[in-house]
The first five atom37 places (N, CA, C, CB, O) and aatype in JSON, in Angstrom:
{
  "aatype": [12, 11, 18, 18, 9, 16, 6, 6, 1, 18, 10, 6, 0, 15, 15, 1, 11, 11, 1, 4, 13, 16, 10, 19, 11, 17, 7, 18, 15, 10, 19, 18, 18, 0, 9, 15, 15, 0, 17, 0, 18, 11, 9, 12, 19, 3, 16, 0, 13, 12, 14, 16, 17, 10, 7, 7, 9, 7, 3, 14, 18, 15, 12, 15, 6, 10, 0, 14, 5, 9, 14, 3, 14, 16, 10, 6, 12, 11, 9, 13, 18, 9, 4, 5, 13, 7, 11, 8, 13, 15, 1, 13, 13, 7, 8, 9, 13, 9, 1, 15, 6, 7, 2, 13, 13],
  "atom_mask": [
    [1, 1, 1, 1, 1],
    [1, 1, 1, 1, 1],
    [1, 1, 1, 1, 1],
    [1, 1, 1, 1, 1],
    [1, 1, 1, 1, 1],
    [1, 1, 1, 1, 1],
    [1, 1, 1, 1, 1],
    [1, 1, 1, 1, 1],
    [1, 1, 1, 1, 1],
    [1, 1, 1, 1, 1],
    [1, 1, 1, 1, 1],
    [1, 1, 1, 1, 1],
    [1, 1, 1, 1, 1],
    [1, 1, 1, 1, 1],
    [1, 1, 1, 1, 1],
    [1, 1, 1, 1, 1],
    [1, 1, 1, 1, 1],
    [1, 1, 1, 1, 1],
    [1, 1, 1, 1, 1],
    [1, 1, 1, 1, 1],
    [1, 1, 1, 1, 1],
    [1, 1, 1, 1, 1],
    [1, 1, 1, 1, 1],
    [1, 1, 1, 1, 1],
    [1, 1, 1, 1, 1],
    [1, 1, 1, 1, 1],
    [1, 1, 1, 0, 1],
    [1, 1, 1, 1, 1],
    [1, 1, 1, 1, 1],
    [1, 1, 1, 1, 1],
    [1, 1, 1, 1, 1],
    [1, 1, 1, 1, 1],
    [1, 1, 1, 1, 1],
    [1, 1, 1, 1, 1],
    [1, 1, 1, 1, 1],
    [1, 1, 1, 1, 1],
    [1, 1, 1, 1, 1],
    [1, 1, 1, 1, 1],
    [1, 1, 1, 1, 1],
    [1, 1, 1, 1, 1],
    [1, 1, 1, 1, 1],
    [1, 1, 1, 1, 1],
    [1, 1, 1, 1, 1],
    [1, 1, 1, 1, 1],
    [1, 1, 1, 1, 1],
    [1, 1, 1, 1, 1],
    [1, 1, 1, 1, 1],
    [1, 1, 1, 1, 1],
    [1, 1, 1, 1, 1],
    [1, 1, 1, 1, 1],
    [1, 1, 1, 1, 1],
    [1, 1, 1, 1, 1],
    [1, 1, 1, 1, 1],
    [1, 1, 1, 1, 1],
    [1, 1, 1, 0, 1],
    [1, 1, 1, 0, 1],
    [1, 1, 1, 1, 1],
    [1, 1, 1, 0, 1],
    [1, 1, 1, 1, 1],
    [1, 1, 1, 1, 1],
    [1, 1, 1, 1, 1],
    [1, 1, 1, 1, 1],
    [1, 1, 1, 1, 1],
    [1, 1, 1, 1, 1],
    [1, 1, 1, 1, 1],
    [1, 1, 1, 1, 1],
    [1, 1, 1, 1, 1],
    [1, 1, 1, 1, 1],
    [1, 1, 1, 1, 1],
    [1, 1, 1, 1, 1],
    [1, 1, 1, 1, 1],
    [1, 1, 1, 1, 1],
    [1, 1, 1, 1, 1],
    [1, 1, 1, 1, 1],
    [1, 1, 1, 1, 1],
    [1, 1, 1, 1, 1],
    [1, 1, 1, 1, 1],
    [1, 1, 1, 1, 1],
    [1, 1, 1, 1, 1],
    [1, 1, 1, 1, 1],
    [1, 1, 1, 1, 1],
    [1, 1, 1, 1, 1],
    [1, 1, 1, 1, 1],
    [1, 1, 1, 1, 1],
    [1, 1, 1, 1, 1],
    [1, 1, 1, 0, 1],
    [1, 1, 1, 1, 1],
    [1, 1, 1, 1, 1],
    [1, 1, 1, 1, 1],
    [1, 1, 1, 1, 1],
    [1, 1, 1, 1, 1],
    [1, 1, 1, 1, 1],
    [1, 1, 1, 1, 1],
    [1, 1, 1, 0, 1],
    [1, 1, 1, 1, 1],
    [1, 1, 1, 1, 1],
    [1, 1, 1, 1, 1],
    [1, 1, 1, 1, 1],
    [1, 1, 1, 1, 1],
    [1, 1, 1, 1, 1],
    [1, 1, 1, 1, 1],
    [1, 1, 1, 0, 1],
    [1, 1, 1, 1, 1],
    [1, 1, 1, 1, 1],
    [1, 1, 1, 1, 1]
  ],
  "atom_positions": [
    [[1.0, -1.0, -0.16], [-0.09, 0.68, 0.14], [0.82, 1.43, 0.28], [-1.21, 0.97, 1.61], [1.65, 1.43, 1.19]],
    [[0.7, 2.45, -1.07], [1.59, 2.99, -1.02], [1.44, 4.38, -0.44], [2.04, 2.85, -2.07], [2.1, 5.28, -0.95]],
    [[0.36, 4.73, 0.9], [-0.84, 5.6, 1.65], [0.06, 4.72, 2.69], [-2.92, 5.45, 1.35], [-0.67, 4.74, 3.68]],
    [[0.95, 4.12, 2.98], [1.0, 3.81, 4.8], [2.27, 4.7, 4.66], [1.26, 1.81, 5.65], [2.96, 4.57, 3.65]],
    [[2.64, 5.63, 5.66], [3.33, 6.06, 6.25], [4.68, 4.87, 7.08], [2.39, 6.82, 6.96], [4.82, 4.5, 8.25]],
    [[5.34, 4.62, 5.97], [6.43, 3.88, 5.93], [8.27, 4.4, 7.24], [6.61, 4.07, 4.08], [8.2, 5.21, 8.17]],
    [[9.18, 3.86, 6.98], [10.2, 4.0, 7.04], [11.21, 4.04, 5.7], [10.33, 3.23, 7.86], [12.15, 4.76, 5.38]],
    [[10.66, 3.11, 5.19], [11.62, 2.66, 4.38], [11.48, 3.88, 2.95], [11.3, 0.88, 4.05], [12.41, 4.1, 2.16]],
    [[10.11, 4.54, 2.89], [9.6, 5.67, 2.08], [9.58, 6.84, 2.42], [8.53, 5.57, 1.77], [9.56, 7.62, 1.47]],
    [[9.59, 7.35, 3.53], [9.72, 8.76, 3.8], [11.29, 8.46, 4.56], [8.28, 9.54, 4.86], [10.82, 7.46, 5.1]],
    [[12.38, 8.47, 4.93], [13.61, 8.32, 5.56], [13.08, 9.74, 6.39], [15.18, 8.26, 4.5], [12.07, 9.63, 7.09]],
    [[13.56, 10.65, 6.33], [13.63, 11.26, 7.2], [12.4, 11.34, 7.78], [14.18, 12.21, 6.94], [11.42, 11.11, 7.07]],
    [[12.22, 11.74, 9.45], [10.9, 12.0, 10.76], [10.3, 13.5, 9.9], [11.75, 12.46, 13.02], [9.41, 14.12, 10.48]],
    [[10.63, 13.84, 9.02], [9.79, 15.46, 9.06], [9.18, 15.14, 7.6], [11.02, 17.26, 9.13], [8.26, 15.95, 7.43]],
    [[9.28, 14.46, 6.7], [8.38, 13.6, 5.55], [7.85, 13.17, 5.98], [8.67, 12.77, 4.71], [6.68, 13.51, 5.84]],
    [[8.19, 11.75, 7.12], [6.55, 11.71, 8.25], [5.5, 11.98, 8.12], [6.36, 12.35, 9.24], [4.38, 11.62, 7.76]],
    [[6.72, 13.51, 8.94], [5.49, 14.57, 10.05], [4.6, 15.07, 8.79], [6.38, 16.38, 11.17], [3.44, 14.82, 8.46]],
    [[5.51, 15.8, 8.27], [4.26, 16.28, 6.37], [3.38, 15.44, 6.03], [5.05, 16.27, 4.61], [2.25, 15.9, 5.85]],
    [[3.66, 13.53, 5.76], [2.83, 13.12, 4.83], [1.66, 12.53, 6.43], [3.69, 11.8, 3.44], [0.65, 11.88, 6.14]],
    [[1.86, 12.75, 7.48], [0.43, 12.26, 8.3], [-0.38, 13.57, 8.23], [0.67, 11.73, 10.13], [-1.54, 13.6, 7.8]],
    [[0.26, 14.61, 8.65], [-0.36, 15.56, 8.27], [-1.41, 16.01, 6.72], [0.62, 16.18, 8.47], [-2.56, 16.37, 6.96]],
    [[-1.22, 15.99, 6.09], [-1.54, 15.71, 5.23], [-3.11, 14.58, 4.88], [-0.38, 15.44, 4.99], [-4.09, 14.6, 4.13]],
    [[-2.67, 13.9, 5.71], [-3.34, 12.69, 5.54], [-4.38, 12.59, 6.82], [-2.26, 11.46, 5.45], [-4.93, 11.57, 7.23]],
    [[-4.52, 13.87, 7.32], [-5.08, 13.87, 8.58], [-6.04, 15.52, 8.28], [-3.67, 13.79, 9.98], [-6.79, 16.08, 9.08]],
    [[-5.71, 15.92, 7.02], [-5.83, 17.11, 6.89], [-6.98, 16.58, 5.64], [-4.38, 18.07, 6.66], [-8.03, 17.21, 5.51]],
    [[-6.61, 15.08, 4.54], [-7.76, 15.14, 3.76], [-9.18, 14.13, 4.64], [-7.21, 14.49, 2.11], [-10.35, 14.21, 4.28]],
    [[-8.67, 13.18, 5.88], [-9.75, 12.72, 6.21], [-10.83, 13.73, 6.75], [0.0, 0.0, 0.0], [-12.06, 13.68, 6.67]],
    [[-9.86, 14.85, 7.44], [-11.47, 16.14, 8.75], [-11.7, 16.49, 6.84], [-10.56, 18.66, 10.68], [-12.92, 16.47, 6.66]],
    [[-10.88, 16.83, 5.29], [-12.08, 17.66, 4.38], [-12.88, 16.27, 4.03], [-11.42, 18.7, 2.71], [-13.83, 16.54, 3.3]],
    [[-12.79, 15.07, 4.28], [-13.5, 14.43, 3.9], [-14.46, 14.28, 4.71], [-13.06, 13.61, 3.54], [-15.5, 14.04, 4.11]],
    [[-14.61, 14.31, 6.22], [-15.87, 14.4, 6.85], [-16.46, 15.56, 6.76], [-15.82, 14.11, 8.08], [-17.52, 15.57, 6.14]],
    [[-16.15, 16.37, 7.12], [-16.04, 18.05, 7.2], [-17.34, 18.91, 5.81], [-13.87, 18.51, 6.65], [-18.17, 19.8, 6.01]],
    [[-16.95, 18.07, 4.35], [-17.0, 17.76, 3.58], [-19.04, 17.09, 3.57], [-15.63, 17.04, 3.48], [-20.03, 17.75, 3.28]],
    [[-18.98, 16.11, 3.86], [-19.87, 15.02, 3.92], [-20.7, 15.75, 4.69], [-19.41, 13.63, 4.44], [-21.87, 15.97, 4.36]],
    [[-20.34, 16.05, 5.43], [-21.6, 16.46, 6.95], [-22.06, 17.84, 6.4], [-20.71, 16.77, 9.02], [-23.22, 18.24, 6.5]],
    [[-21.15, 18.44, 5.88], [-21.34, 20.26, 5.57], [-22.76, 19.9, 4.61], [-19.6, 21.34, 4.36], [-23.9, 20.18, 4.99]],
    [[-22.41, 19.17, 3.22], [-23.52, 18.44, 2.53], [-24.69, 17.8, 2.14], [-23.42, 18.16, 2.43], [-25.5, 18.0, 1.23]],
    [[-24.57, 16.63, 3.42], [-25.47, 16.19, 3.77], [-26.99, 17.89, 4.89], [-24.52, 14.75, 4.64], [-28.19, 18.13, 4.88]],
    [[-25.82, 18.41, 5.51], [-26.93, 19.36, 5.73], [-27.1, 20.61, 5.03], [-26.91, 19.7, 6.95], [-28.11, 21.28, 5.29]],
    [[-26.45, 20.93, 4.36], [-26.96, 21.58, 2.87], [-28.24, 21.32, 3.08], [-26.41, 20.93, 1.34], [-29.02, 21.95, 3.79]],
    [[-28.64, 19.53, 1.89], [-29.5, 19.16, 0.99], [-30.35, 19.0, 2.06], [-29.2, 18.04, 0.0], [-31.47, 18.93, 1.56]],
    [[-30.45, 18.91, 3.28], [-31.64, 18.68, 4.4], [-32.51, 20.31, 4.65], [-30.74, 18.06, 6.16], [-33.73, 20.44, 4.79]],
    [[-31.39, 21.54, 4.65], [-32.31, 22.46, 4.66], [-32.86, 23.26, 3.81], [-32.07, 23.01, 5.26], [-33.56, 24.2, 4.19]],
    [[-32.56, 22.91, 2.14], [-32.69, 23.54, 1.39], [-33.78, 22.17, 0.57], [-31.27, 24.21, 0.9], [-34.65, 22.64, -0.16]],
    [[-33.76, 21.15, 0.65], [-34.98, 20.47, 0.01], [-35.61, 20.63, 0.09], [-35.36, 19.71, -0.03], [-36.31, 20.0, -0.7]],
    [[-36.41, 21.55, 1.0], [-38.55, 21.45, 0.78], [-37.49, 23.11, 0.42], [-40.58, 21.07, 2.87], [-36.43, 22.79, 0.96]],
    [[-37.32, 24.07, 0.04], [-37.33, 25.07, -0.14], [-37.26, 25.59, -1.87], [-36.41, 25.38, 0.73], [-37.42, 24.88, -2.86]],
    [[-37.05, 26.64, -1.81], [-37.5, 26.78, -3.37], [-35.7, 26.71, -4.39], [-38.59, 28.78, -3.57], [-35.3, 26.81, -5.55]],
    [[-35.21, 26.52, -3.16], [-33.56, 26.35, -3.95], [-33.25, 25.11, -4.1], [-32.25, 26.91, -3.16], [-32.06, 24.8, -4.08]],
    [[-34.24, 24.16, -4.28], [-33.72, 22.59, -4.63], [-35.13, 22.39, -5.61], [-33.53, 21.22, -2.94], [-36.28, 22.46, -5.18]],
    [[-34.73, 22.11, -7.1], [-35.2, 22.14, -7.93], [-35.8, 20.61, -7.54], [-34.39, 22.57, -9.05], [-35.63, 19.87, -6.57]],
    [[-36.63, 20.5, -8.8], [-37.86, 18.59, -8.19], [-36.56, 17.9, -8.79], [-40.18, 17.85, -9.46], [-36.35, 17.0, -7.98]],
    [[-35.81, 17.85, -9.54], [-34.92, 16.86, -10.58], [-34.21, 16.23, -9.08], [-33.56, 17.83, -12.06], [-34.05, 15.01, -9.0]],
    [[-33.76, 17.22, -7.83], [-33.49, 16.85, -7.05], [-33.99, 16.78, -6.11], [-32.9, 17.07, -6.99], [-33.25, 17.14, -5.19]],
    [[-35.1, 16.43, -5.74], [-36.22, 16.38, -4.4], [-36.44, 17.59, -3.94], [0.0, 0.0, 0.0], [-36.7, 17.78, -2.75]],
    [[-36.39, 18.25, -4.56], [-36.72, 19.77, -3.74], [-38.23, 20.24, -4.37], [0.0, 0.0, 0.0], [-38.71, 19.68, -5.36]],
    [[-38.78, 21.18, -3.76], [-39.8, 21.73, -4.93], [-40.26, 22.7, -5.14], [-40.72, 21.33, -5.07], [-41.38, 23.21, -5.03]],
    [[-38.09, 23.29, -5.91], [-38.63, 24.69, -6.23], [-38.25, 24.48, -8.22], [0.0, 0.0, 0.0], [-38.59, 23.43, -8.76]],
    [[-37.67, 25.4, -8.89], [-37.66, 25.63, -10.1], [-36.23, 26.66, -10.37], [-39.12, 26.22, -10.45], [-36.27, 27.89, -10.35]],
    [[-35.26, 26.01, -10.55], [-34.82, 26.53, -11.44], [-35.35, 27.98, -12.29], [-34.76, 25.56, -12.02], [-35.1, 29.03, -11.69]],
    [[-35.84, 28.05, -13.22], [-36.58, 29.57, -13.78], [-37.2, 30.52, -12.57], [-38.05, 29.2, -14.91], [-37.23, 31.71, -12.89]],
    [[-37.42, 30.39, -11.96], [-38.0, 31.29, -11.0], [-36.83, 31.51, -10.3], [-39.2, 30.8, -10.15], [-36.52, 32.69, -10.12]],
    [[-36.13, 30.65, -9.87], [-35.47, 31.62, -9.37], [-34.38, 32.48, -9.75], [-35.21, 31.25, -8.6], [-33.61, 33.0, -8.95]],
    [[-34.34, 32.64, -11.15], [-33.32, 33.4, -12.21], [-34.55, 34.32, -12.09], [-32.68, 32.65, -13.96], [-33.9, 35.29, -12.47]],
    [[-35.32, 34.64, -11.96], [-36.92, 35.0, -11.81], [-36.46, 36.12, -10.64], [-38.22, 33.47, -11.21], [-36.53, 37.33, -10.87]],
    [[-36.0, 35.61, -9.43], [-36.28, 35.49, -7.98], [-34.89, 36.28, -7.72], [-36.51, 33.77, -7.25], [-34.62, 36.46, -6.53]],
    [[-34.02, 36.75, -8.61], [-32.28, 36.94, -8.6], [-31.42, 37.51, -6.94], [-31.94, 38.41, -9.97], [-30.49, 37.08, -6.26]],
    [[-32.57, 38.94, -6.87], [-31.42, 39.62, -5.98], [-31.72, 39.76, -4.42], [-31.15, 41.13, -6.53], [-31.32, 40.41, -3.46]],
    [[-33.06, 38.35, -4.87], [-33.71, 38.71, -2.9], [-33.92, 37.03, -2.84], [-35.92, 40.03, -2.51], [-34.58, 36.48, -3.72]],
    [[-33.31, 36.25, -1.77], [-33.53, 35.18, -1.13], [-35.14, 35.02, -0.74], [-32.6, 35.22, 0.01], [-35.79, 35.8, -0.04]],
    [[-35.62, 33.81, -1.38], [-37.11, 33.85, -1.24], [-37.89, 33.36, -0.08], [-37.59, 33.19, -2.23], [-38.95, 33.83, 0.33]],
    [[-37.29, 32.45, 0.34], [-37.87, 31.81, 1.97], [-36.64, 31.35, 2.61], [-39.05, 30.31, 1.93], [-36.36, 30.16, 2.75]],
    [[-35.67, 32.65, 3.12], [-34.43, 31.67, 4.03], [-35.33, 31.38, 5.79], [-32.4, 33.0, 4.31], [-36.2, 31.99, 6.41]],
    [[-34.43, 30.01, 6.04], [-34.95, 29.75, 7.23], [-33.77, 30.5, 8.44], [-35.18, 28.01, 7.31], [-32.69, 30.97, 8.08]],
    [[-34.29, 30.47, 10.0], [-33.26, 30.35, 10.56], [-32.37, 29.4, 10.45], [-33.48, 30.44, 11.45], [-31.23, 29.78, 10.73]],
    [[-32.48, 28.23, 10.12], [-31.34, 27.2, 9.81], [-30.34, 27.57, 8.56], [-32.05, 25.76, 9.44], [-29.17, 27.19, 8.66]],
    [[-30.66, 28.15, 7.66], [-30.22, 28.18, 6.45], [-28.94, 29.42, 7.22], [-31.56, 28.63, 5.06], [-27.75, 29.15, 7.28]],
    [[-29.5, 30.64, 7.68], [-29.0, 31.83, 7.7], [-27.24, 30.75, 9.07], [-30.64, 33.47, 8.51], [-26.02, 30.87, 9.1]],
    [[-28.06, 30.05, 9.71], [-26.6, 29.34, 10.42], [-25.93, 29.19, 9.37], [-26.63, 27.84, 11.24], [-25.16, 30.05, 8.95]],
    [[-26.15, 28.02, 8.77], [-25.61, 27.25, 7.66], [-24.47, 28.43, 6.69], [-27.12, 26.61, 6.67], [-23.26, 28.27, 6.58]],
    [[-25.2, 29.48, 6.13], [-24.62, 30.32, 5.94], [-22.85, 30.69, 6.59], [-25.62, 31.02, 6.23], [-21.68, 30.38, 6.37]],
    [[-23.88, 31.71, 7.67], [-22.44, 32.13, 9.32], [-21.57, 30.86, 9.15], [-23.28, 32.07, 11.63], [-20.41, 30.98, 8.75]],
    [[-22.19, 29.39, 9.5], [-20.92, 28.81, 9.96], [-20.12, 28.45, 8.35], [-21.28, 27.26, 11.09], [-18.92, 28.69, 8.24]],
    [[-20.77, 27.95, 7.35], [-19.4, 28.33, 6.31], [-18.92, 29.09, 5.8], [-19.22, 28.01, 5.49], [-18.06, 28.86, 4.95]],
    [[-19.47, 30.73, 6.25], [-18.62, 32.06, 5.65], [-17.29, 32.01, 6.45], [-19.46, 33.7, 5.94], [-16.18, 32.26, 5.96]],
    [[-17.63, 31.52, 8.24], [-16.39, 32.0, 8.55], [-15.7, 30.66, 8.34], [0.0, 0.0, 0.0], [-14.49, 30.78, 8.52]],
    [[-16.16, 29.14, 7.94], [-15.06, 28.51, 8.13], [-13.9, 29.26, 6.84], [-15.44, 26.79, 8.03], [-12.79, 29.67, 7.16]],
    [[-14.58, 29.33, 5.07], [-13.53, 29.83, 4.5], [-13.26, 31.06, 5.01], [-13.63, 29.84, 3.22], [-12.57, 31.14, 4.0]],
    [[-13.13, 32.0, 5.51], [-12.69, 33.53, 5.52], [-11.95, 32.76, 6.05], [-13.32, 34.95, 6.09], [-10.77, 32.71, 5.7]],
    [[-12.61, 31.73, 7.33], [-10.59, 31.86, 8.74], [-9.45, 31.01, 7.52], [-10.66, 30.03, 11.29], [-8.25, 31.11, 7.73]],
    [[-10.03, 30.03, 6.05], [-9.11, 28.97, 5.66], [-8.28, 30.57, 4.71], [-9.98, 27.18, 4.57], [-7.08, 30.81, 4.59]],
    [[-9.15, 31.18, 4.33], [-8.85, 32.32, 3.28], [-7.96, 33.47, 4.3], [-10.53, 33.08, 2.53], [-7.17, 34.15, 3.65]],
    [[-7.97, 33.66, 5.28], [-7.32, 34.53, 5.92], [-5.9, 33.49, 6.17], [-8.23, 35.15, 7.25], [-4.88, 34.12, 5.9]],
    [[-5.65, 32.14, 6.6], [-4.64, 31.74, 6.98], [-3.89, 31.49, 5.65], [0.0, 0.0, 0.0], [-2.7, 31.73, 5.42]],
    [[-4.88, 30.94, 4.76], [-3.67, 30.81, 3.37], [-2.76, 32.54, 3.13], [-4.9, 30.36, 1.42], [-1.54, 32.65, 2.98]],
    [[-3.36, 33.25, 3.14], [-3.21, 35.18, 2.5], [-1.96, 35.12, 4.02], [-5.48, 36.91, 2.72], [-0.75, 35.28, 3.89]],
    [[-2.54, 34.89, 5.1], [-1.6, 35.83, 6.14], [-0.52, 34.93, 7.27], [-2.81, 36.8, 7.21], [0.3, 35.51, 7.99]],
    [[-0.65, 33.83, 7.26], [-0.59, 32.68, 8.15], [0.68, 32.58, 7.94], [-1.42, 31.41, 7.92], [1.68, 33.23, 8.26]],
    [[0.32, 31.19, 7.07], [1.46, 30.2, 6.51], [0.9, 29.79, 4.92], [1.62, 28.63, 7.65], [-0.09, 30.04, 4.25]],
    [[1.99, 29.11, 4.78], [1.51, 27.88, 3.44], [1.45, 27.34, 3.22], [1.53, 27.49, 2.69], [2.38, 27.09, 2.45]],
    [[0.53, 26.32, 3.35], [0.36, 24.88, 3.62], [1.53, 23.46, 2.73], [-1.35, 24.74, 3.12], [1.63, 22.33, 3.22]],
    [[2.08, 23.76, 1.77], [3.41, 23.56, 1.7], [3.08, 22.82, 0.47], [0.0, 0.0, 0.0], [2.06, 23.03, -0.18]],
    [[4.3, 21.64, 0.08], [3.6, 20.79, -0.89], [3.39, 19.71, -0.11], [4.32, 20.45, -2.21], [3.8, 19.32, 0.98]],
    [[2.48, 19.27, -1.1], [1.37, 17.46, -0.3], [1.64, 16.58, -0.51], [-0.03, 16.92, -0.59], [0.84, 15.98, -1.22]],
    [[2.76, 15.9, -0.15], [3.09, 14.41, 0.13], [2.17, 13.76, -0.5], [3.12, 13.95, 1.55], [2.15, 12.53, -0.46]]
  ]
}
């Protein structure tokens, strides 16, 4: 298995540490985006945002007519937007001002 962190493949401890960081980051991203996608689908399935062919009650053509405004925002949608904005803004801030992630092993 090429993804194991072995001493034969990664000779220095620093390279093993970088590989561990990358694998943990991948695992975190998989879990985070799976949960956030399921949450987004759950809160949008009964709104005008979700078209009928995705299981919702909305219509993409009516959404384009109402484009500047959001027709039926719920409290849960607002909380979701704030959480997502906070996560992505912190990642943006980290990429720009704090550190680069380096090359991915």
